[in-house]
C-alpha positions in Angstrom: -18.5 -39.3 30.3 -16.5 -39.8 27.2 -13.9 -37.3 26.2 -13.9 -36.6 22.5 -11.2 -34.4 21.1 -11.0 -32.4 17.8 -7.3 -32.4 17.2 -7.4 -30.6 13.8 -9.8 -27.8 15.0 -7.8 -27.3 18.1 -10.6 -27.5 20.7 -11.9 -30.1 23.1 -15.5 -31.2 23.7 -17.0 -33.2 26.5 -20.4 -34.7 25.5 -21.9 -37.6 23.7 -22.8 -36.4 20.2 -23.0 -38.6 17.1 -22.5 -38.0 13.4 -25.3 -39.2 11.2 -24.1 -39.6 7.6 -26.6 -40.3 4.8 -24.9 -41.0 1.4 -26.1 -43.4 -1.3 -22.7 -43.8 -2.9 -21.3 -46.8 -0.8 -17.6 -46.1 -1.5 -17.8 -42.4 -0.8 -19.9 -43.0 2.3 -17.4 -45.6 3.7 -14.5 -43.2 3.1 -16.2 -40.3 4.7 -17.4 -42.3 7.7 -14.0 -43.9 8.4 -12.2 -40.5 8.0 -14.6 -38.6 10.3 -14.6 -41.3 13.0 -10.8 -41.5 12.9 -10.3 -37.8 13.1 -13.0 -36.9 15.7 -13.2 -40.1 17.7 -17.0 -39.6 17.5 -19.4 -42.4 16.6 -20.5 -42.2 12.9 -23.6 -43.9 11.8 -23.8 -44.4 8.0 -27.1 -44.8 6.2 -27.6 -45.4 2.4 -30.9 -43.4 2.2 -33.2 -41.2 4.2 -35.7 -44.0 5.0 -32.9 -46.1 6.5 -31.8 -43.1 8.5 -35.3 -42.5 9.9 -35.7 -46.1 10.9 -32.2 -46.3 12.5 -32.8 -43.2 14.6 -36.1 -44.4 15.8 -34.6 -47.7 16.9 -31.7 -46.1 18.7 -32.3 -42.3 19.1 -29.2 -40.2 19.8 -29.3 -37.4 22.4 -27.9 -34.9 19.9 -26.2 -35.3 16.5 -24.9 -33.6 13.4 -26.6 -34.8 10.3 -24.5 -34.9 7.1 -26.6 -35.8 4.2 -26.7 -35.7 0.4 -29.7 -33.9 -1.1 -30.5 -36.3 -4.0 -31.0 -40.0 -3.7 -31.7 -42.1 -6.8 -33.8 -44.8 -5.2 -35.7 -42.8 -2.6 -38.8 -40.6 -2.7 -37.4 -38.6 0.2 -34.6 -36.1 -0.5 -32.1 -34.7 2.0 -34.0 -31.5 2.7 -37.3 -33.4 3.3 -35.4 -35.6 5.6 -34.5 -32.6 7.7 -38.1 -31.6 7.9 -39.1 -35.1 9.1 -36.4 -35.1 11.8 -37.5 -31.7 13.0 -41.1 -32.9 13.3 -39.8 -35.8 15.4 -38.2 -33.2 17.8 -34.7 -34.5 17.4 -31.9 -32.2 18.6 -29.5 -31.9 15.7 -27.8 -29.6 13.2 -27.4 -30.3 9.5 -24.9 -30.1 6.7 -26.0 -30.9 3.2 -23.9 -32.1 0.3 -24.7 -31.9 -3.3 -23.0 -32.4 -6.7 -25.5 -30.1 -8.4 -25.2 -26.7 -6.6 -27.7 -24.0 -7.5 -28.9 -20.7 -6.1 -32.4 -22.1 -5.6 -31.0 -25.0 -3.6 -28.9 -22.7 -1.4 -31.9 -20.5 -0.7 -34.1 -23.5 0.2 -31.4 -25.0 2.4 -30.8 -21.7 4.2 -34.5 -21.2 4.9 -34.6 -24.7 6.4 -31.9 -23.7 8.9 -29.2 -25.8 7.3 -25.8 -25.0 8.9 -23.8 -25.3 5.7 -24.4 -26.1 2.0 -21.4 -28.1 0.7 -20.7 -28.6 -3.0 -19.1 -31.7 -4.2 -16.2 -32.3 -4.7 -14.9 -31.0 -1.4 -11.9 -31.6 0.8 -12.6 -33.9 3.6 -10.8 -31.7 6.1 -13.2 -28.9 5.1 -16.1 -31.1 6.2 -14.2 -32.0 9.4 -13.8 -28.3 10.2 -17.5 -27.6 9.5 -18.4 -30.3 12.0 -16.3 -28.7 14.7 -17.7 -25.3 14.0 -21.3 -26.5 14.0 -21.0 -28.3 17.3 -19.3 -25.3 18.8 -21.9 -22.8 17.6 -25.1 -24.7 18.0 -24.5 -26.8 21.1 -21.8 -24.6 22.8 -19.8 -27.8 23.3 -16.1 -26.8 23.2 -14.1 -25.7 26.3 -11.3 -24.1 24.5 -10.7 -22.6 21.0 -7.8 -21.3 19.0 -7.0 -18.7 16.4 -7.2 -20.8 13.2 -5.2 -18.3 11.3 -2.2 -18.9 13.5 -2.3 -22.8 13.4 0.5 -23.1 10.8 2.9 -20.9 12.8 2.4 -22.3 16.3 4.3 -25.3 17.6 1.9 -28.3 18.1 2.4 -28.4 21.9 1.2 -24.8 22.3 -1.9 -24.8 20.1 -4.3 -25.6 22.9 -3.2 -22.6 25.0 -4.6 -19.8 22.8 -8.2 -18.7 23.5 -10.5 -16.7 21.4 -12.9 -14.4 23.2 -16.5 -14.3 22.0 -18.4 -16.6 19.5 -16.8 -17.4 16.2 -18.9 -16.7 13.1 -18.8 -19.5 10.5 -17.8 -18.9 6.9 -15.9 -15.8 7.9 -12.3 -15.5 6.9 -10.5 -12.6 8.5 -13.7 -10.6 8.5 -14.6 -11.6 4.9 -17.9 -13.5 4.6 -18.3 -16.1 1.9 -18.8 -19.8 1.3 -19.0 -19.8 -2.5 -16.3 -21.5 -4.5 -15.0 -18.2 -6.0 -14.5 -16.7 -2.5 -12.9 -19.9 -1.2 -10.3 -19.5 -4.0 -9.7 -15.9 -2.9 -9.2 -17.1 0.7 -6.7 -19.7 -0.5 -4.8 -17.1 -2.5 -4.6 -14.8 0.5 -3.2 -17.6 2.7 -0.5 -18.4 0.1 0.7 -14.8 -0.5 0.5 -13.6 3.1 3.8 -15.2 4.2 5.8 -13.6 1.4 6.8 -9.9 1.0 5.7 -9.7 -2.7 3.7 -6.8 -3.9 0.0 -7.6 -4.2 -2.5 -6.0 -6.6 -6.2 -6.3 -5.6 -8.8 -5.6 -8.3 -12.5 -5.7 -8.2 -15.6 -3.4 -8.3 -16.3 -0.8 -5.6 -17.9 -2.3 -2.5 -16.5 -5.8 -2.8 -14.2 -5.6 0.3 -10.7 -4.9 -1.2 -9.5 -3.2 2.1 -10.6 -6.3 4.0 -8.4 -8.4 1.7 -5.5 -6.1 2.4 -6.0 -6.4 6.1 -6.2 -10.2 5.9 -2.9 -10.4 4.0 -1.3 -8.2 6.7 -2.8 -10.0 9.6 -1.6 -13.4 8.3 1.9 -12.1 7.5 5.0 -12.0 9.8 4.5 -8.2 9.8 1.3 -8.5 11.9 2.9 -6.8 14.9 3.7 -3.7 12.9 1.5 -1.1 11.3 -0.9 -1.5 8.4 -1.3 2.0 7.0 -4.3 2.4 4.6 -4.4 5.3 2.1 -7.3 6.1 -0.2 -5.5 7.8 -3.1 -8.7 9.0 -4.6 -9.9 10.7 -1.4 -6.9 13.0 -0.8 -6.4 16.1 -3.0 -3.7 15.6 -5.5 -1.7 18.6 -4.2 -1.5 17.0 -0.7 -1.1 13.3 -1.7 2.7 13.5 -2.1 3.2 15.0 1.3 0.8 12.5 2.9 2.7 9.6 1.4 6.3 10.7 1.8 6.1 13.4 4.5 7.7 16.9 4.3 10.4 18.9 6.0 9.8 22.2 7.7 9.5 25.1 5.2 9.0 22.9 2.2 5.9 24.9 1.3 3.6 27.4 2.8 2.0 26.0 5.9 4.8 23.4 6.5 5.6 24.7 10.0 7.3 21.5 11.1 8.7 18.2 9.8 6.0 15.6 9.1 6.3 11.8 8.7 4.6 10.3 5.7 2.5 7.2 5.5 5.4 5.1 4.0 7.6 6.0 7.0 4.8 5.2 9.5 4.4 1.8 7.8 8.1 1.0 8.1 8.5 -2.7 9.0 4.8 -3.1 8.3 2.5 -2.8 5.3 1.0 0.0 3.3 -2.3 -0.3 1.4 -2.7 2.1 -1.4 -6.4 2.0 -2.3 -7.7 3.4 -5.6 -4.2 3.7 -6.9 -5.7 4.2 -10.4 -6.6 7.7 -9.4 -2.9 8.6 -8.6 -1.5 11.4 -10.8 1.2 10.5 -13.3 4.0 12.6 -11.6 3.4 10.8 -8.3 3.4 7.4 -10.0 7.1 8.0 -10.9 7.9 8.4 -7.2 5.9 5.2 -6.3 7.9 3.4 -9.0 11.2 4.6 -7.3 10.0 3.3 -3.9 9.3 -0.1 -5.4 12.7 -0.2 -7.2 15.0 1.2 -4.5 12.9 0.8 -1.3 13.8 4.4 -0.5 11.7 7.6 0.1 12.5 11.3 0.0 10.4 13.8 1.9 8.9 16.8 0.1 11.5 19.6 0.4 14.1 17.2 1.7 17.5 16.1 0.2 18.1 12.8 1.9 16.8 9.4 1.0 15.6 7.1 3.8 15.6 3.3 3.4 12.3 1.7 4.3 11.1 -1.9 4.8 7.5 -2.0 3.8 5.2 -4.4 2.0 3.1 -2.6 -0.6 -0.5 -3.7 -1.3 -2.5 -1.8 -3.9 -6.1 -1.9 -5.1 -8.4 -0.2 -7.7 -11.8 -0.6 -9.2 -10.5 0.6 -12.5 -9.2 -1.5 -15.4 -5.5 -0.6 -15.2 -4.6 -2.3 -18.4 -7.1 0.0 -20.2 -5.7 3.0 -18.2 -2.2 2.1 -19.4 -3.4 2.0 -23.1 -5.1 5.4 -22.7 -2.0 6.9 -21.1 -3.4 7.5 -17.7 -1.2 5.0 -15.9 2.4 4.1 -16.3 3.0 0.7 -17.9 6.2 0.1 -15.9 4.5 0.8 -12.6 1.6 -1.4 -13.5 3.9 -4.4 -14.0 5.7 -3.6 -10.8 2.4 -3.6 -8.9 0.8 -6.6 -10.6 3.3 -9.2 -9.1 0.5 -11.2 -7.4 -3.0 -10.3 -8.5 -6.1 -11.1 -6.5 -9.4 -10.5 -8.2 -12.5 -10.0 -6.0 -15.7 -11.0 -7.8 -18.8 -8.8 -7.7 -21.6 -10.0 -5.5 -23.6 -10.8 -8.7 -21.1 -13.6 -9.4 -21.4 -15.2 -6.0 -25.2 -15.1 -5.4 -25.1 -18.2 -3.1 -23.3 -16.0 -0.5 -26.2 -13.5 -0.4 -28.4 -15.4 2.2 -25.3 -15.8 4.3 -24.4 -12.1 4.1 -28.0 -11.2 5.0 -27.8 -13.3 8.2 -24.4 -11.9 9.0 -25.5 -8.2 8.7 -28.8 -8.9 10.5 -26.8 -10.2 13.5 -24.5 -7.1 13.4 -27.3 -4.5 13.3 -30.0 -6.2 15.4 -30.1 -5.4 19.1 -29.0 -8.0 21.6 -32.6 -8.6 22.8 -33.7 -9.2 19.2 -36.6 -6.7 19.3 -35.6 -5.2 16.0 -34.7 -8.4 14.3 -36.0 -9.1 10.7 -37.0 -12.0 8.6 -37.7 -12.2 4.9 -40.5 -13.9 3.1 -39.8 -16.0 0.0 -40.5 -13.3 -2.6 -38.3 -10.7 -0.9 -35.4 -13.2 -0.5 -35.7 -14.3 -4.1 -35.6 -10.7 -5.3 -32.5 -10.0 -3.2 -30.7 -13.0 -4.6 -31.6 -12.2 -8.2 -30.8 -8.4 -7.9 -27.6 -7.4 -9.6 -26.1 -5.4 -6.6 -24.1 -2.7 -8.5 -22.8 -1.5 -5.1 -21.9 -5.1 -4.1 -21.5 -6.1 -0.5 -21.5 -2.5 0.7 -24.9 -1.9 -0.9 -26.3 -5.0 0.8 -24.8 -4.0 4.1 -26.4 -0.5 3.9 -29.8 -2.0 2.9 -29.9 -4.4 5.8 -28.9 -1.6 8.2 -31.7 0.6 6.8 -34.3 -2.1 7.0 -33.3 -3.0 10.6 -33.7 0.7 11.6 -37.0 1.4 9.7 -38.7 -2.0 9.7 -37.2 -3.7 12.8 -39.4 -6.5 14.2 -41.2 -7.2 10.9 -41.3 -9.7 8.1 -39.8 -8.0 5.1 -42.0 -8.5 2.0 -41.1 -7.7 -1.7 -43.0 -4.4 -1.4 -40.7 -3.3 1.5 -37.6 -3.4 -0.8 -36.7 -0.4 -3.0 -38.5 -0.4 -6.3 -35.3 -1.0 -8.2 -35.3 -4.6 -6.9 -38.6 -5.6 -8.6 -38.4 -3.4 -11.6 -35.1 -5.0 -12.5 -36.3 -8.6 -11.7 -37.7 -10.7 -14.5 -40.1 -12.4 -12.1 -42.2 -9.3 -11.7 -42.0 -8.0 -15.3 -45.4 -7.5 -17.0 -44.8 -10.4 -19.3 -45.1 -12.7 -16.3 -48.4 -11.0 -15.1 -50.4 -10.9 -18.4 -49.7 -12.2 -21.9 -50.1 -9.7 -24.8 -52.8 -11.0 -27.1 -51.9 -11.4 -30.8 -54.5 -8.9 -31.7 -53.1 -6.4 -29.2 -55.0 -4.6 -26.4 -55.9 -1.1 -25.0 -53.1 -0.5 -22.5 -54.9 2.3 -20.6 -57.9 0.2 -20.1 -55.9 -2.8 -19.0 -53.9 -0.8 -16.4 -57.1 0.8 -15.1 -58.7 -2.7 -14.7 -55.7 -4.0 -12.8 -55.7 -0.9 -10.6 -59.4 -1.2 -10.0 -59.1 -4.9 -9.1 -56.3 -4.3 -6.6 -58.2 -1.5 -4.9 -61.3 -3.6 -4.7 -59.4 -6.5 -3.2 -57.7 -4.2 -0.6 -61.1 -2.6 0.4 -62.7 -6.1 0.7 -59.8 -7.5 2.7 -59.9 -4.6 5.2 -63.7 -4.7 5.4 -63.9 -1.1 4.1 -61.3 0.4 6.3 -59.7 2.9 4.0 -56.7 3.6 6.3 -55.7 -0.1 6.3 -56.5 -0.5 2.6 -54.3 2.5 1.7 -51.4 0.9 3.7 -51.9 -2.4 1.8 -51.6 -0.6 -1.5 -48.8 1.8 -0.4 -51.0 4.8 -1.1 -52.0 7.9 0.9 -55.5 7.7 2.2 -56.6 10.7 0.1 -55.1 9.3 -3.0 -57.0 6.0 -2.5 -60.3 7.9 -1.9 -59.7 9.9 -5.1 -59.1 6.8 -7.1 -62.2 5.1 -5.7 -64.3 8.1 -6.7 -62.9 8.0 -10.2 -63.6 4.3 -10.6 -67.2 4.7 -9.3 -67.9 7.0 -12.2 -66.6 4.5 -14.8 -68.0 1.2 -16.0 -65.1 -1.3 -15.8 
């Protein structure tokens, strides 16, 4: 048995896999093949097009392999996604990674539905592809014997990297609990890695529901302060009259009800980090005290007369436009510039739609039971609606929807009609202009609507062979409502 070792990914495998690389750019193909073979010590077969690949695998079939293929080929009638279908029909045991220089939402959806492990947009770093290969073999074939915490690689001496184990399966495209494979999210991940090692103040901005607290936790977990507290405070959720005491603590007798000394959140976070979420909601008087903490690294308890030096990293976030708040006099300009040392902007979900199928799968795995009895799948129309929906509540809204569907529709195939009405009323694919064209001479809207309604009821009754219970379910109507409509139409000549 050969012993192949992934040095970069930090885990070992014992098996006989192969890498099948299909790339019609000879120079790029040669570079990728040489790099992967050198780094993994796994045999790489390079083919110029899908037809060559099919013929090569038929002549020397591998036991298992990872297919890395481009999608488009200039001189081939077969594209990369069709190649995957053909290899599946031939019952090969493989996983697939597709590469493309022309990324699109439609392409990502199509690749996801075909079970493609990852959709990689050119240009990409070769070590990213190498890491994907390691992850894919680990996840799909359960090949590795040991794994490590990737986030600690840069801080562990080389000789000790093999001794750390991670319990449980690792989810791909998850960075410190944040899910994303889009280019904009990869940039966010890189920014987090760069700032984590420093003690600089970080300002996270982005709409509600995008995961700003997850970003703050990632910064803390990758920092030298990881062994100390990360204290999270939602400044908008605490009444203004209590916020000062919560942040800085108070001494006994400072106010009615202060029956003993109390530590504040800054003191609890000493030697660690504090995350002040929704700092844009903080009252102006308290903003002055936060400014003093940033300038002097000292706090003073409510009712106290002694300053205490603290060592704490400050991370803040808001969904508000603080520059606008400064102009309107709602936020101190000097504090804003003190907070905005290193900005990290989290994009709304509508700006990274290619992540939506990945997030759907992630939340389905989280909320579905271990035995899979309440698992869900989505038909093409439902998935397309979800990708094209604007998601004003962002990732949190998507998470809540998947949880609700798993509970209420577990074990079913989700169709467009199973989604809330806002999904298809907002989506251009289902607007009336795509159902019927308005004639130049105009039309009678009431008659047209009645005809459409009559036609749909007639189809439902015919499809269910006259079973009104089943027909009403198909139409999303109560049985009595359906009967009333049928009686009404029987009296009309349509």
